[in-house]
C-alpha positions in Angstrom: -22.6 -12.4 -7.8 -22.5 -10.9 -4.4 -24.3 -7.6 -3.7 -24.1 -5.6 -0.5 -25.5 -2.2 -0.8 -22.8 -0.2 -2.7 -20.5 -3.3 -3.1 -20.9 -5.4 -6.3 -18.6 -8.2 -7.2 -18.8 -11.7 -8.7 -16.1 -12.8 -6.2 -15.9 -10.8 -3.0 -13.5 -11.4 -0.1 -13.4 -9.1 2.9 -11.1 -10.0 5.7 -11.8 -9.8 9.4 -12.1 -6.5 11.3 -12.1 -4.5 8.1 -14.3 -1.4 8.0 -15.9 0.0 4.9 -17.9 3.2 5.2 -21.5 2.8 4.1 -21.0 5.7 1.5 -18.1 3.9 -0.2 -18.8 2.4 -3.7 -16.9 -0.7 -4.7 -17.7 -2.3 -8.1 -16.4 -2.7 -11.6 -16.1 0.0 -14.3 -19.4 -0.7 -15.9 -21.1 -3.2 -13.5 -20.1 -5.7 -10.9 -16.4 -6.3 -10.5 -15.0 -9.7 -11.4 -12.9 -9.9 -8.2 -12.6 -7.7 -5.1 -10.3 -8.9 -2.3 -9.8 -6.8 0.8 -7.4 -8.1 3.6 -7.8 -8.1 7.3 -7.9 -5.0 9.5 -8.4 -2.6 6.6 -10.1 0.8 6.6 -12.0 2.3 3.6 -13.4 5.7 4.4 -16.2 7.9 3.5 -17.1 8.5 -0.2 -14.2 6.3 -1.4 -14.9 5.0 -5.0 -13.2 1.8 -6.2 -14.4 1.3 -9.8 -12.1 -1.5 -10.8 -12.8 -5.0 -12.4 -10.1 -6.7 -10.4 -8.9 -5.1 -7.1 -6.8 -6.4 -4.2 -5.8 -4.6 -1.0 -3.5 -6.1 1.7 -3.9 -6.3 5.4 -3.8 -3.2 7.7 -4.2 -0.9 4.7 -6.1 2.4 4.9 -7.8 4.4 2.1 -9.1 7.7 3.3 -12.1 9.7 2.3 -12.9 10.9 -1.2 -10.2 8.8 -2.8 -11.0 7.4 -6.3 -9.5 4.2 -7.7 -10.6 3.4 -11.3 -9.8 1.4 -14.4 -10.4 -1.9 -16.2 -7.0 -3.5 -15.7 -6.0 -5.0 -12.3 -5.0 -2.9 -9.3 -3.1 -4.6 -6.6 -2.1 -2.8 -3.4 0.0 -4.6 -0.8 0.0 -4.7 3.0 0.2 -1.7 5.3 -0.7 0.9 2.6 -1.7 4.4 3.7 -3.6 6.3 1.0 -4.6 9.9 2.0 -7.8 11.7 1.3 -8.7 13.0 -2.2 -6.2 10.7 -4.0 -6.7 9.4 -7.6 -5.2 6.0 -8.6 -5.8 5.1 -12.2 -5.5 1.5 -13.4 -6.3 1.8 -17.1 -2.8 0.7 -17.9 -2.6 -1.6 -14.9 -1.3 -0.6 -11.4 0.7 -2.5 -8.9 1.7 -0.9 -5.5 3.9 -3.0 -3.2 3.9 -3.4 0.6 4.3 -0.6 3.1 3.6 2.3 0.7 2.4 5.7 1.5 0.5 7.9 -0.9 -0.1 11.4 0.6 -3.3 13.4 0.4 -4.3 14.9 -3.0 -1.8 12.7 -5.0 -2.6 11.4 -8.4 -1.1 8.2 -9.9 -1.8 7.7 -13.6 -1.3 4.8 -16.0 -2.8 6.4 -19.1 -3.1 9.5 -21.2 -6.2 9.8 -23.4 -8.5 12.5 -24.7 -7.2 14.2 -27.9 -8.9 13.5 -31.2 -6.8 10.9 -33.0 -8.8 11.3 -36.2 -7.6 14.9 -36.2 -4.0 13.7 -35.7 -3.6 14.0 -32.0 -0.4 12.0 -31.2 -0.9 11.8 -27.4 -2.6 8.5 -26.7 -1.0 6.0 -24.4 -1.4 3.5 -21.5 1.3 1.7 -19.7 1.7 -0.1 -16.4 2.4 1.8 -13.2 4.7 -0.2 -10.9 5.4 0.9 -7.4 7.8 -1.1 -5.3 7.9 -1.7 -1.5 8.3 1.1 1.0 7.7 3.8 -1.6 6.4 7.2 -0.3 4.7 10.0 -2.2 4.6 12.6 0.5 1.6 14.5 -0.8 0.1 16.5 -3.7 2.3 14.3 -6.0 1.4 13.7 -9.7 2.9 10.4 -11.0 3.1 9.2 -14.6 3.2 5.5 -15.5 6.7 4.9 -14.2 8.5 2.3 -12.1 9.3 3.4 -8.6 11.9 1.1 -7.0 11.9 0.0 -3.4 12.3 2.7 -0.7 12.2 5.6 -3.2 10.5 8.8 -2.1 9.0 11.9 -3.8 8.7 15.1 -1.8 5.5 17.1 -1.5 4.2 18.6 -4.8 6.5 16.5 -7.1 5.6 15.8 -10.7 7.2 12.5 -11.4 7.7 11.7 -15.1 10.7 9.3 -15.0 11.5 6.1 -13.1 12.6 6.5 -9.4 15.6 4.5 -8.3 16.0 2.5 -5.1 16.4 4.5 -1.9 16.6 7.9 -3.7 14.7 11.1 -3.0 13.0 13.2 -5.7 11.5 16.7 -5.7 10.3 19.4 -8.1 8.5 19.9 -11.4 9.5 17.7 -13.2 11.0 15.8 -10.3 14.7 15.4 -10.1 16.9 13.3 -7.8 18.0 15.4 -4.8 19.5 12.6 -2.8 23.0 14.2 -2.9 21.6 17.2 -1.2 19.5 15.7 1.6 20.6 12.1 1.8 18.9 8.8 1.3 15.4 8.1 2.7 16.6 5.0 4.6 19.8 4.5 6.6 21.4 1.1 7.0 20.4 -0.6 10.2 21.9 -3.8 11.5 19.7 -6.8 12.6 20.9 -6.4 16.1 19.8 -2.8 16.2 16.4 -3.7 14.8 16.0 -6.6 17.3 16.7 -4.3 20.3 14.5 -1.5 19.0 11.5 -3.8 18.3 11.8 -5.4 21.7 11.7 -1.9 23.2 8.5 -1.2 21.1 7.0 -4.4 22.5 7.6 -3.1 26.1 6.1 0.4 25.2 3.1 -1.2 23.5 2.1 -2.9 26.8 1.3 -6.1 24.8 1.7 -9.4 26.5 5.2 -10.5 25.8 4.3 -14.1 26.4 2.1 -13.9 23.3 4.7 -12.2 21.0 8.3 -13.2 20.3 10.8 -11.1 18.5 13.4 -13.1 16.5 16.3 -12.5 14.1 15.5 -15.2 11.6 12.5 -17.0 10.2 14.2 -20.2 11.3 13.0 -19.4 14.8 9.3 -19.4 13.7 7.0 -21.9 15.1 3.8 -21.9 13.1 2.0 -24.4 15.4 2.1 -22.7 18.8 0.0 -19.8 20.0 2.7 -17.2 19.8 3.1 -14.6 17.1 6.7 -14.3 15.9 8.1 -11.1 14.4 11.3 -11.5 12.4 13.3 -8.3 12.1 15.5 -9.6 9.2 12.7 -10.5 6.8 10.2 -8.1 8.2 7.6 -10.9 8.3 5.4 -12.2 11.1 3.5 -15.4 11.7 0.0 -14.1 11.2 -2.4 -15.9 13.5 -4.8 -13.0 14.2 -4.3 -13.3 17.9 -5.6 -10.4 20.0 -2.1 -9.3 21.2 -0.7 -9.6 17.7 -3.4 -7.3 16.3 -2.8 -4.9 19.2 1.0 -4.9 18.5 0.6 -4.4 14.7 -1.7 -1.4 15.3 0.8 0.0 17.8 3.6 -0.3 15.2 1.8 1.2 12.2 2.3 3.5 10.4 5.7 4.9 11.4 7.3 2.6 13.9 7.6 -0.6 12.0 5.9 -2.5 9.2 5.6 -6.3 8.9 3.9 -8.5 6.3 2.6 -12.0 6.8 5.1 -14.8 6.4 4.7 -16.5 3.0 2.4 -13.7 1.8 1.7 -13.6 -2.0 1.8 -9.8 -2.1 
């Protein structure tokens, strides 16, 4: 068991350059967690509570102050997550959140419904997995039932989501309905050439050393053995080497310019 002030876990992994505020509490539901894994360059803010027996958080993810993550089933959150202040993420039914997801402030993500007296005949008792895909965005003040949100789906501010969200669709309202036909899809189609040109422009604006970073159009151009960080615009992956210029470029790109995950990542 590893104990470090407010962090208690039998297996604890915290990546490089990750910041955890001294007031944050990270442990299991009723004692030390079995496994806590926090990636590189993460931020966990003031008064965050993570009470989860098995919790994983990917690189460059941020959990802002007064957020609560709790439950006895695993919670896995991918790379580049942005979770606003005062959010609730429930993992009693099991919660998986993909890469590049945004959860706006004061949102609540639920995977169970329990309280009514079943001896007295209350019929509302359930728990089910909450599965959030990649590039999903709950804009803020959203309440989410145990649904599946497909990649690039989006819920506007104040939405109450009770049904699955389809890929690259926009939802709004109480209960939330698909409004994509009124405002368009969240993501437009962009060619590889357009992305290649735009990311090279970002590299110039970032003032990072372009001899340390190379933008490519295919992972076939990766060289894992040299001292250059490669960014492939087709797969949205990069050769993570934790070089200073790579870290500087990633921080320049996040959260709204571009999001990349490590090549061969298991998230």
